[in-house]
N, C-alpha and C positions, 0 to 999 in steps of 0.2 A: 290864281285860277278859281279857287274856292269862292271868293267874293264876287266873281263875274258870272257865276251860274245863274240862269234865269229861273230855275226851280228853287223854291224856298227850302233851304237845307240848314240843319242844326247838327253840330257835333257835340255829343254828350260824354262826360267822363263816366267812370264806372259807378258813380253814385247817382247819376241822372241829372247832374248839373250842367248847364250850358257852358261848354268850353269855347266854342266858336259858333258864330251864326253869320250867314251871308246877308247881303242887303235885302234880298227878296224875303228871306225868313224874318228879318227884323220888321219889315213892312207888314208881313202877315200877322205878327204878334203885336204890332202897333207901337213899337218903341225903337230906340237907337241900339245898334249892336253893342256898344259899350255898356249900356244900362242892363242889357239882357245877360251878358256874360257873368257867370257865377250864380245865376238864379236857377232854382230847381225847375226843370222843364215841365214837370207835372203840375206846377202851380198855374200854368197857362192852359191846362186841360180842364174842361168843364167838370164840376164836382161829380156828376153822375157817371162820368167816363174815367175818372182818375184812377180807381182801383184796377180797372182793366189795363190801363196804360202802364201802371207800375208792374203788373204781372207780366205783360208782354216784354217790357224792358228787362226784367229779371231773367226771363227765358232766353232772350237774345244774348244777354251777357253770359249766361251759363253755356252757351254754344249750341242751343237747340235749333239754330238756323234763323234766317230772316223772318220777320213778322210783318203782316199787313193787317191793318185794322181801320175801321171807320170810327171816327172820334169827333169831338167838338172842342174847338179852341175858344176859351173865354178871354175877351180882350175889351178893355175900355167900355164896359157896360153892355156888351152883347156877346153872343156866342155864334160861331160859324162852324158848320159841318165841314170836315176835312177827311181825307184818306191819308193815313200815315204809313210809311214804309220804314221799318227799322232794320238796320244791318250792322252786324258786329265787325269792327275793324281792329286788327292787331298790327300795331306799328312798332318797329324795332326801337324807336326812341321812347316808347311809353311802357311803363311797368305793368299797367293794367289795360285790358281791352277798352276801346271806345265804342260808342254807338252813333252811327250816322242816321239821322231822321230826315226823310224827304217828305214834304207836305204837298198834296195835290188835291184837286176838287174831289168830292165824294164820288165813289164808284156807283152807288145806287142813286136812282132818281128821286127817291122819297126822302123827305126831310123829317127828322124827329120833331115832336112838339117840344117847345121850350121858349125861353124868352126871345121875343123878336127884337131886331135892332131898334134902338131908340130913334125916333124922328120927331121933329118939331111939332108935327100934327098929332102925335100920340098924347094921350091923357095920362099915361103911366110911364114912368122912367125906371128901367132896370139898371142896377149897378152891381158890379162884381167886385168883391173884396177878397184877395187871395187867401186870407186866413178865416174869413167869415162867410164865404159863399155869396149867394145872390140876395140882394135886398130890393124891395119894390117901394117906390114912393109915388103918390098920386101927382099928376102933372097939374 
């Protein structure tokens, strides 16, 4: 049932690593589910939003209740605004709580400034490196 959800959903362990991801979530992040499993979810969050995401994730894991935040996902050379909903899950088969992250279009109509998606007509190409952030190369 998890894989058949039409909403992009990611299940994170207590350290913020991807435990499971459905097909829609893998498409949203631009990779196969098997590749994404075991990766830190925050590495897919734009560098400018990463600290806020880590803070909200810690709050949800502490039991402060669900969190809703506007964020940006960085994937394959461009960033996309998204609305993230984080919910703590306590399963009897797990020693530590898990976090379910649902991704949806941004709630606000205004987009933040940032790197635009690359297009063949563009003279500048933006690339995102998980450990190095954004790089720009002339087209």
